[in-house]
PyMOL CGO cylinders between C-alpha atoms (Angstrom):
from pymol import cmd
from pymol.cgo import CYLINDER

trace = [
    CYLINDER, 0.00, 0.00, 0.00, 1.39, 3.37, -0.96, 0.3, 1, 1, 1, 1, 1, 1,
    CYLINDER, 1.39, 3.37, -0.96, 1.33, 6.24, 1.52, 0.3, 1, 1, 1, 1, 1, 1,
    CYLINDER, 1.33, 6.24, 1.52, -0.61, 8.51, -0.80, 0.3, 1, 1, 1, 1, 1, 1,
    CYLINDER, -0.61, 8.51, -0.80, -3.50, 6.04, -0.94, 0.3, 1, 1, 1, 1, 1, 1,
    CYLINDER, -3.50, 6.04, -0.94, -3.40, 5.51, 2.82, 0.3, 1, 1, 1, 1, 1, 1,
    CYLINDER, -3.40, 5.51, 2.82, -3.44, 9.29, 3.34, 0.3, 1, 1, 1, 1, 1, 1,
    CYLINDER, -3.44, 9.29, 3.34, -6.42, 9.68, 1.06, 0.3, 1, 1, 1, 1, 1, 1,
    CYLINDER, -6.42, 9.68, 1.06, -8.32, 6.84, 2.71, 0.3, 1, 1, 1, 1, 1, 1,
    CYLINDER, -8.32, 6.84, 2.71, -7.59, 8.14, 6.22, 0.3, 1, 1, 1, 1, 1, 1,
    CYLINDER, -7.59, 8.14, 6.22, -8.58, 11.66, 5.17, 0.3, 1, 1, 1, 1, 1, 1,
    CYLINDER, -8.58, 11.66, 5.17, -11.84, 10.43, 3.71, 0.3, 1, 1, 1, 1, 1, 1,
    CYLINDER, -11.84, 10.43, 3.71, -12.68, 8.80, 7.05, 0.3, 1, 1, 1, 1, 1, 1,
    CYLINDER, -12.68, 8.80, 7.05, -12.13, 12.02, 8.98, 0.3, 1, 1, 1, 1, 1, 1,
    CYLINDER, -12.13, 12.02, 8.98, -8.64, 11.18, 10.24, 0.3, 1, 1, 1, 1, 1, 1,
    CYLINDER, -8.64, 11.18, 10.24, -5.85, 13.60, 9.52, 0.3, 1, 1, 1, 1, 1, 1,
    CYLINDER, -5.85, 13.60, 9.52, -3.07, 11.30, 10.76, 0.3, 1, 1, 1, 1, 1, 1,
    CYLINDER, -3.07, 11.30, 10.76, -2.46, 7.71, 11.78, 0.3, 1, 1, 1, 1, 1, 1,
    CYLINDER, -2.46, 7.71, 11.78, -3.77, 6.94, 15.24, 0.3, 1, 1, 1, 1, 1, 1,
    CYLINDER, -3.77, 6.94, 15.24, -2.91, 3.28, 15.74, 0.3, 1, 1, 1, 1, 1, 1,
    CYLINDER, -2.91, 3.28, 15.74, 0.10, 1.04, 15.10, 0.3, 1, 1, 1, 1, 1, 1,
    CYLINDER, 0.10, 1.04, 15.10, -1.73, -0.62, 12.21, 0.3, 1, 1, 1, 1, 1, 1,
    CYLINDER, -1.73, -0.62, 12.21, -2.43, 2.81, 10.68, 0.3, 1, 1, 1, 1, 1, 1,
    CYLINDER, -2.43, 2.81, 10.68, 1.22, 3.80, 11.11, 0.3, 1, 1, 1, 1, 1, 1,
    CYLINDER, 1.22, 3.80, 11.11, 2.54, 0.65, 9.44, 0.3, 1, 1, 1, 1, 1, 1,
    CYLINDER, 2.54, 0.65, 9.44, 2.22, 1.96, 5.83, 0.3, 1, 1, 1, 1, 1, 1,
    CYLINDER, 2.22, 1.96, 5.83, 4.10, 5.13, 6.85, 0.3, 1, 1, 1, 1, 1, 1,
    CYLINDER, 4.10, 5.13, 6.85, 6.84, 3.06, 8.46, 0.3, 1, 1, 1, 1, 1, 1,
    CYLINDER, 6.84, 3.06, 8.46, 7.19, 0.62, 5.57, 0.3, 1, 1, 1, 1, 1, 1,
    CYLINDER, 7.19, 0.62, 5.57, 7.25, 3.30, 2.90, 0.3, 1, 1, 1, 1, 1, 1,
    CYLINDER, 7.25, 3.30, 2.90, 9.82, 5.33, 4.83, 0.3, 1, 1, 1, 1, 1, 1,
    CYLINDER, 9.82, 5.33, 4.83, 12.24, 2.39, 5.17, 0.3, 1, 1, 1, 1, 1, 1,
    CYLINDER, 12.24, 2.39, 5.17, 15.17, 2.25, 2.83, 0.3, 1, 1, 1, 1, 1, 1,
    CYLINDER, 15.17, 2.25, 2.83, 14.40, -0.42, 0.20, 0.3, 1, 1, 1, 1, 1, 1,
    CYLINDER, 14.40, -0.42, 0.20, 17.24, -2.68, 1.32, 0.3, 1, 1, 1, 1, 1, 1,
    CYLINDER, 17.24, -2.68, 1.32, 16.10, -2.35, 4.95, 0.3, 1, 1, 1, 1, 1, 1,
    CYLINDER, 16.10, -2.35, 4.95, 12.65, -3.59, 3.88, 0.3, 1, 1, 1, 1, 1, 1,
    CYLINDER, 12.65, -3.59, 3.88, 14.30, -6.73, 2.49, 0.3, 1, 1, 1, 1, 1, 1,
    CYLINDER, 14.30, -6.73, 2.49, 16.19, -7.47, 5.71, 0.3, 1, 1, 1, 1, 1, 1,
    CYLINDER, 16.19, -7.47, 5.71, 13.47, -6.34, 8.14, 0.3, 1, 1, 1, 1, 1, 1,
    CYLINDER, 13.47, -6.34, 8.14, 12.41, -9.89, 9.09, 0.3, 1, 1, 1, 1, 1, 1,
    CYLINDER, 12.41, -9.89, 9.09, 15.97, -11.03, 9.74, 0.3, 1, 1, 1, 1, 1, 1,
    CYLINDER, 15.97, -11.03, 9.74, 16.77, -7.93, 11.80, 0.3, 1, 1, 1, 1, 1, 1,
    CYLINDER, 16.77, -7.93, 11.80, 13.62, -8.39, 13.87, 0.3, 1, 1, 1, 1, 1, 1,
    CYLINDER, 13.62, -8.39, 13.87, 14.39, -12.09, 14.38, 0.3, 1, 1, 1, 1, 1, 1,
    CYLINDER, 14.39, -12.09, 14.38, 17.80, -11.32, 15.90, 0.3, 1, 1, 1, 1, 1, 1,
    CYLINDER, 17.80, -11.32, 15.90, 16.79, -8.09, 17.64, 0.3, 1, 1, 1, 1, 1, 1,
    CYLINDER, 16.79, -8.09, 17.64, 13.02, -7.68, 18.18, 0.3, 1, 1, 1, 1, 1, 1,
    CYLINDER, 13.02, -7.68, 18.18, 13.45, -4.03, 19.26, 0.3, 1, 1, 1, 1, 1, 1,
    CYLINDER, 13.45, -4.03, 19.26, 15.70, -3.10, 16.33, 0.3, 1, 1, 1, 1, 1, 1,
    CYLINDER, 15.70, -3.10, 16.33, 13.20, -0.68, 14.77, 0.3, 1, 1, 1, 1, 1, 1,
    CYLINDER, 13.20, -0.68, 14.77, 12.03, 0.95, 18.03, 0.3, 1, 1, 1, 1, 1, 1,
    CYLINDER, 12.03, 0.95, 18.03, 13.69, 4.28, 17.18, 0.3, 1, 1, 1, 1, 1, 1,
    CYLINDER, 13.69, 4.28, 17.18, 12.02, 4.24, 13.76, 0.3, 1, 1, 1, 1, 1, 1,
    CYLINDER, 12.02, 4.24, 13.76, 8.61, 3.42, 15.20, 0.3, 1, 1, 1, 1, 1, 1,
    CYLINDER, 8.61, 3.42, 15.20, 9.01, 6.16, 17.82, 0.3, 1, 1, 1, 1, 1, 1,
    CYLINDER, 9.01, 6.16, 17.82, 9.73, 8.66, 15.05, 0.3, 1, 1, 1, 1, 1, 1,
    CYLINDER, 9.73, 8.66, 15.05, 6.72, 7.59, 12.96, 0.3, 1, 1, 1, 1, 1, 1,
    CYLINDER, 6.72, 7.59, 12.96, 4.50, 7.81, 16.04, 0.3, 1, 1, 1, 1, 1, 1,
    CYLINDER, 4.50, 7.81, 16.04, 5.75, 11.28, 16.95, 0.3, 1, 1, 1, 1, 1, 1,
    CYLINDER, 5.75, 11.28, 16.95, 5.47, 12.54, 13.38, 0.3, 1, 1, 1, 1, 1, 1,
    CYLINDER, 5.47, 12.54, 13.38, 1.81, 11.50, 13.32, 0.3, 1, 1, 1, 1, 1, 1,
    CYLINDER, 1.81, 11.50, 13.32, 1.08, 14.48, 15.58, 0.3, 1, 1, 1, 1, 1, 1,
    CYLINDER, 1.08, 14.48, 15.58, 3.05, 17.22, 13.81, 0.3, 1, 1, 1, 1, 1, 1,
    CYLINDER, 3.05, 17.22, 13.81, 1.15, 20.11, 12.31, 0.3, 1, 1, 1, 1, 1, 1,
    CYLINDER, 1.15, 20.11, 12.31, 3.98, 22.18, 10.87, 0.3, 1, 1, 1, 1, 1, 1,
    CYLINDER, 3.98, 22.18, 10.87, 7.36, 21.87, 9.20, 0.3, 1, 1, 1, 1, 1, 1,
    CYLINDER, 7.36, 21.87, 9.20, 9.03, 23.25, 12.29, 0.3, 1, 1, 1, 1, 1, 1,
    CYLINDER, 9.03, 23.25, 12.29, 7.56, 20.48, 14.48, 0.3, 1, 1, 1, 1, 1, 1,
    CYLINDER, 7.56, 20.48, 14.48, 8.67, 17.98, 11.84, 0.3, 1, 1, 1, 1, 1, 1,
    CYLINDER, 8.67, 17.98, 11.84, 12.25, 19.29, 11.99, 0.3, 1, 1, 1, 1, 1, 1,
    CYLINDER, 12.25, 19.29, 11.99, 12.25, 19.01, 15.80, 0.3, 1, 1, 1, 1, 1, 1,
    CYLINDER, 12.25, 19.01, 15.80, 11.10, 15.38, 15.65, 0.3, 1, 1, 1, 1, 1, 1,
    CYLINDER, 11.10, 15.38, 15.65, 13.70, 14.49, 13.01, 0.3, 1, 1, 1, 1, 1, 1,
    CYLINDER, 13.70, 14.49, 13.01, 16.40, 16.08, 15.18, 0.3, 1, 1, 1, 1, 1, 1,
    CYLINDER, 16.40, 16.08, 15.18, 15.24, 13.98, 18.14, 0.3, 1, 1, 1, 1, 1, 1,
    CYLINDER, 15.24, 13.98, 18.14, 15.44, 10.85, 15.98, 0.3, 1, 1, 1, 1, 1, 1,
    CYLINDER, 15.44, 10.85, 15.98, 19.08, 11.51, 15.16, 0.3, 1, 1, 1, 1, 1, 1,
    CYLINDER, 19.08, 11.51, 15.16, 19.82, 11.53, 18.92, 0.3, 1, 1, 1, 1, 1, 1,
    CYLINDER, 19.82, 11.53, 18.92, 17.52, 8.63, 19.89, 0.3, 1, 1, 1, 1, 1, 1,
    CYLINDER, 17.52, 8.63, 19.89, 19.36, 6.12, 22.14, 0.3, 1, 1, 1, 1, 1, 1,
    CYLINDER, 19.36, 6.12, 22.14, 18.43, 3.19, 19.85, 0.3, 1, 1, 1, 1, 1, 1,
    CYLINDER, 18.43, 3.19, 19.85, 19.50, 5.02, 16.67, 0.3, 1, 1, 1, 1, 1, 1,
    CYLINDER, 19.50, 5.02, 16.67, 23.16, 4.06, 16.68, 0.3, 1, 1, 1, 1, 1, 1,
    CYLINDER, 23.16, 4.06, 16.68, 25.42, 1.31, 15.46, 0.3, 1, 1, 1, 1, 1, 1,
    CYLINDER, 25.42, 1.31, 15.46, 27.08, 0.22, 12.27, 0.3, 1, 1, 1, 1, 1, 1,
    CYLINDER, 27.08, 0.22, 12.27, 23.99, -1.35, 10.69, 0.3, 1, 1, 1, 1, 1, 1,
    CYLINDER, 23.99, -1.35, 10.69, 21.88, 1.76, 11.20, 0.3, 1, 1, 1, 1, 1, 1,
    CYLINDER, 21.88, 1.76, 11.20, 24.47, 4.44, 10.43, 0.3, 1, 1, 1, 1, 1, 1,
    CYLINDER, 24.47, 4.44, 10.43, 26.69, 2.86, 7.76, 0.3, 1, 1, 1, 1, 1, 1,
    CYLINDER, 26.69, 2.86, 7.76, 24.39, 0.37, 6.04, 0.3, 1, 1, 1, 1, 1, 1,
    CYLINDER, 24.39, 0.37, 6.04, 21.28, 2.53, 6.63, 0.3, 1, 1, 1, 1, 1, 1,
    CYLINDER, 21.28, 2.53, 6.63, 19.15, -0.31, 7.91, 0.3, 1, 1, 1, 1, 1, 1,
    CYLINDER, 19.15, -0.31, 7.91, 16.53, 2.15, 9.13, 0.3, 1, 1, 1, 1, 1, 1,
    CYLINDER, 16.53, 2.15, 9.13, 13.94, 4.58, 7.87, 0.3, 1, 1, 1, 1, 1, 1,
    CYLINDER, 13.94, 4.58, 7.87, 15.01, 7.36, 5.55, 0.3, 1, 1, 1, 1, 1, 1,
    CYLINDER, 15.01, 7.36, 5.55, 14.43, 10.70, 7.25, 0.3, 1, 1, 1, 1, 1, 1,
    CYLINDER, 14.43, 10.70, 7.25, 14.47, 12.41, 3.85, 0.3, 1, 1, 1, 1, 1, 1,
    CYLINDER, 14.47, 12.41, 3.85, 11.74, 10.09, 2.58, 0.3, 1, 1, 1, 1, 1, 1,
    CYLINDER, 11.74, 10.09, 2.58, 9.74, 10.48, 5.79, 0.3, 1, 1, 1, 1, 1, 1,
    CYLINDER, 9.74, 10.48, 5.79, 10.05, 14.27, 5.58, 0.3, 1, 1, 1, 1, 1, 1,
    CYLINDER, 10.05, 14.27, 5.58, 8.75, 14.23, 2.00, 0.3, 1, 1, 1, 1, 1, 1,
    CYLINDER, 8.75, 14.23, 2.00, 5.82, 11.96, 2.91, 0.3, 1, 1, 1, 1, 1, 1,
    CYLINDER, 5.82, 11.96, 2.91, 4.93, 14.03, 5.97, 0.3, 1, 1, 1, 1, 1, 1,
    CYLINDER, 4.93, 14.03, 5.97, 5.11, 17.31, 4.05, 0.3, 1, 1, 1, 1, 1, 1,
    CYLINDER, 5.11, 17.31, 4.05, 2.75, 15.77, 1.49, 0.3, 1, 1, 1, 1, 1, 1,
    CYLINDER, 2.75, 15.77, 1.49, 0.35, 14.88, 4.33, 0.3, 1, 1, 1, 1, 1, 1,
    CYLINDER, 0.35, 14.88, 4.33, 0.59, 18.42, 5.76, 0.3, 1, 1, 1, 1, 1, 1,
    CYLINDER, 0.59, 18.42, 5.76, -0.15, 19.89, 2.33, 0.3, 1, 1, 1, 1, 1, 1,
    CYLINDER, -0.15, 19.89, 2.33, -3.23, 17.64, 1.94, 0.3, 1, 1, 1, 1, 1, 1,
    CYLINDER, -3.23, 17.64, 1.94, -4.44, 18.63, 5.41, 0.3, 1, 1, 1, 1, 1, 1,
    CYLINDER, -4.44, 18.63, 5.41, -4.05, 22.34, 4.57, 0.3, 1, 1, 1, 1, 1, 1,
    CYLINDER, -4.05, 22.34, 4.57, -5.93, 21.89, 1.31, 0.3, 1, 1, 1, 1, 1, 1,
    CYLINDER, -5.93, 21.89, 1.31, -8.76, 20.05, 3.03, 0.3, 1, 1, 1, 1, 1, 1,
    CYLINDER, -8.76, 20.05, 3.03, -9.06, 22.70, 5.74, 0.3, 1, 1, 1, 1, 1, 1,
    CYLINDER, -9.06, 22.70, 5.74, -9.22, 25.45, 3.08, 0.3, 1, 1, 1, 1, 1, 1,
    CYLINDER, -9.22, 25.45, 3.08, -11.95, 23.57, 1.21, 0.3, 1, 1, 1, 1, 1, 1,
    CYLINDER, -11.95, 23.57, 1.21, -13.91, 23.04, 4.44, 0.3, 1, 1, 1, 1, 1, 1,
    CYLINDER, -13.91, 23.04, 4.44, -13.69, 26.73, 5.36, 0.3, 1, 1, 1, 1, 1, 1,
]
cmd.load_cgo(trace, "trace")
């Protein structure tokens, strides 16, 4: 499922952002680097909490309402205690903050457009 379709479906149901782990899953999966998606199962098998920093970021980004708040959350992610190590930093076995920023800015733009139409 692509994020754009999940945004549209959540918007049509009156939700402006994901509110549950199952709703956040498409955001998480689309924000992962492609090679990290391939190795996700193996990483989780050896370290069940491997993606905790990534999930924390996706959860916190679900509540942002501006680009400034988004920047603050991305900064926090870079200093998250579980966001370290060779696999995450060198091999980028994590979410892409650039991709997540782009997806979130698209969501913010859709929300602004919908609020203008409703007004």
